[in-house]
N, C-alpha and C positions, 0 to 999 in steps of 0.2 A: 540468298538463303533458300533452302528448301523447306517446305512445310513438314516434311517427314522428320526433321531434326528436333521438332518440338513435341514433347509428349504432354498430355493433359496433366494438370496438377493433381496430386493425390487427394482423395476425398478425406475430409476430416472425420474422425470416428464419432459415432453417435454418443450422446451423453449417457451416463450410467442411469440417471434419473431425469425425467423430463421436469420442466419447471412446474407443471401442473401437479405432478406427483409429489415433488418436494414441498410445495406450498400446502397441499392437503395434509401430508404427514406432519409438517411443522405446526400447522394450526391444530391438528388433533393432539399433538404432544402438549402444546400450551394449554388447551382445554383440559386435558387430563391432569396436568400439574396444578392448575387452578382449582379444579373440583376436588382433587385429592387433598390439597392444602386447606381448603375450606372445610372439608370433612374432618381433617385432623384438628383444626382450630375449634370445631364444635364439640370436641371432647371424645371423639371416637378413637379406638386403638390405632396404632400405626399400621398394622397389617390390614385392618379394614379400610383405612384411608388409602393405602396403596392399591388395594383391590378395586375400590371405587374409582380411583383415578384411571386405572388400566381399563376398566369396563367402559368408562365414559369416553376415553380416547378411542378405543376400538369401535365403540358404537357410533362415534362421530365421523369415522372415516367414510362410510357410504353416503352419509348425508352431505358431508363437505364435498365429496366427489361430484355429487349431482348439483350442488349449489354453486361451486366455483367452476365457471365455464372453462372449456378447453382452449 
């Protein structure tokens, strides 16, 4: 056999999201759902609860990114 008959295996494509990014976004979504749900249970209107959940999830992303190691 000649070594020229063998070509290197094709490289696997890189993932769409890294594990770090997926974990940060999932944790931020859970935090947003919990905060929004607790806000709604306290008697706030639904629109205000959704807004509170979105703000807490968005604000948590930079903090979680720095807290969760790469």
